[in-house]
N, C-alpha and C positions, 0 to 999 in steps of 0.2 A: 473715720479711722478710730480704732479703740484707744490707742496710745498717743493721741494727738498732743497731749500736754507734755509728753516726754521730749518732744522736739523744742520746747521752750527752754529746757535745761541743757540738752545735748544738741549741738548743731548737726544737721543732716550730713554736712561735708565730713564730719568726724564719725558720726554714729553708723552710717551705712557701710563705709569701709571696714570698721571694726567688726560689725556683724558678719560681713562676708568673710573676713579673715577668720573669725571664730568658727564659722561653718566649715571652711576649708581645713582648718587645723583638726577639728573633730573628725571629719571624714578621713583625713590622712591617718590619724591615730587609730581609727577603727580598722582601716585596711592594713596598717602595720601590725596591729594585734592579731589579725587573722593570719597574716603571713608568718609571724613568729610562733604562734601557738598551735598551728595545725601542721600535719605532715602532708596531707594531700594537696594543699595549695602550692607548696614548694615543688612537688613533683609535677603538678599541672603546669605551672609557669615555666619550669625547666624542660618541659617536653618529656616527661617520664615515660615509662613502659606503656606502649599502646596495647590495649586488649582488643582483639578482633573477635566478634561474635560469629560463630559458624553454626549452621544447622546440622543436626545429626545426619549421618549418611543413611540411616534407616528410613527417614522420612521421604527421601527421594525414591527409594526402592519400593515403597508401599504403593505408589501411585501407578 
């Protein structure tokens, strides 16, 4: 383990939960920033207007 000496200073029962909490907070803040700063995420999450792709009518007539 690269940081084995760190566990002599920080107990694993404290360090591991703090690390997991930091990752969770960082992930939540990134997702919150995406939701607040973009327009398409809000529309997507709220079930915005659905766009249906259709083939042109000419393509069916040519065959």
